[in-house]
N, C-alpha and C positions, 0 to 999 in steps of 0.2 A: 450740928448744922441741920437745918430743915431742908428737906428735898422736896420739890414740887414737880410733878409730872405734867407735861404740857398736854392740854386737851386736844383731842382729834377733832377735825372738821365736823364729823358726824355728832360728837358730844357737845359742840357748840349750839345745836338745834336751830341754826339759822333758817329764815323763811327761803323758800324757793321765790324766783322772780314773780310768777303769777300770784302767789299768795300775798308777796310784798306789794304788788300794784293795787290789790284789793284791800289791803289792811288799812286801818285808820292811821292817818298821818298827822304829825305835829303841825299845827298852824303856822309854819314858817316857810317863806320862799326866799331863796337867795338870789339876788340880781347882780350879775357880774357885768359891771361897766367897763368896757373895753379892755378886758383881761387878755394879754398878748400871749402868755405862755400856755401852750397846750397841756404841759404838765400840771400847771396850777388849775386849769379847767378840770383835768381829770381827778386831781386831788380833792378838789371841792364836790364833784360828783360823789366820790367815795364817801366823803364826810357826810354829804346829804343822805346817802344810803344808810350810813351807819347810825345817824340820828332819826331816821325816819321822817324826814321833812316832806312837806308837801309838793316841793319842786324847785326848779331853777329857772331862771329868765336869762338867757344868754344875748348880749347886747352889743351892738356895734361889731368892732373887730374881733370879739370873742368868738373862737372857732366852735363849731357844732359837730356832733357825732353825724355820721360815722367817721372816726379818724383814728389810725393806728397810734397816733402820739398820745391822744386822749385816753384810749384804751389802756396804754402802758401803766398809767397810775390809776385809773378809775376802775381796772380789773372787773369790768361788767357792769359798774354802777351806771353807766351811761346808758344801759339797756333797762335797769330797773327803776331809776329815777325820772319822774315826769319833767319835760323841759319844754320851753318855748323860746323862739328867736325874735327879737325886736331890732329892727335897724337903728333904732334911737332909744337910749336908756330912758329918756323922759316919757316916752310912749309907754314903756313897761310899768314904770312907777304910777303914771297916771291910770293905767288899766287896773294895777294892784289896788290903788286907792278906791276905785269904782266897786271893786270886789270886797271891800272892807278891811283892807290891810293897813296898819300904821306903818309908815315908811321911815326906816332907820337907817342912817348911814354910818358906816364904820370908817370914821375919818377924824383927823385932828382939826377941829373947827372952833371958833369961838363958840362958848357955851355948850361945848360937848360934855357929856356925863362920863365920868370913869366908869368902866364896865363894873367894878366892884360896887359902885353905887347905884347902878342902873337897875330898875325894877320892872318886871314884866306884869301886865294885868293878866290874872289867871285865865280870863275868857278871851283875851287878845289874840289878834292875828297879826303877824309881822313879816314885813319884807325887809331883810337885811341888804343894803346896797354895799358892795364892796368893789374897789376899783383897780385902775391899771397899776401895773407894779412900780412905775416910777412916778406917775402924775397923780395917782389916788383917784378919787371919785371926782369927776368934773364938777366945776362950780356950778353950772346950770342944773345939775342933778341934785347937788346939796341944797339948792334953793327949793327944790320940790319936796325935799325931806320934812318930816314932822319933828325929828330929833336926830342927834348924832351921839355915837358911843364911841369912846376911846379907850384903849388898852394901856394901863399904866406900865412904863417901862423905866428901867433904871441903869441902863448901859449908855454907851457913847452913840448908838445908832438912833435914828428918829423913827424907825418903822420896823415892821416884821414883815416877812414873807406874807403875800395876800392869802395863800392857802392856808398857812399856819395862823395868821390872825382871825381867819373865817372860822377855823376850827376852835380856837380859843373862845371866841364870842359865842359861837353856838353851843359849845359846851354850856356856858353859863345861862344862855336863853333857854335851852332844853331843860336844864336843872330846874329852873324857875317855874316853867310852864308845867312841868311834870310833877311839881311840888316835892322835889327831892332834897 
């Protein structure tokens, strides 16, 4: 049997918050459309930090830092990851489009592309819109998106938890943009 020693935090050579803030970021912003669970918000902050994303847009009823509940899952990523708040998600996606982002929603819609068939443009900038835990991405927001991605699923449930789905999708997006 092979044994593997767990690495210490020091051996992981992670960036400190100030260095992270100055570091080049992956050209992806996640837009949270009325995500109600503070634990999901915190988890998405942590995932954004892990992948070195450009930031988050927190919209509508989505809670914002500082928040003890967000911190429980973000574990400090709410401090390292840049974020903006918008009262309406459509305002966020309109602003991101003006900044040169392609708007992609993670939603089951007519014409959506399976994540395993979606292809990023290497020089592209992407805003990934994720939605409410029960209602998904609001149709008015879907109408503003350039395209939609859906994650293939093979069980009895029709969706994944929003923070899990975001992580799955971001893994593939960052893999492609980094040429991995």
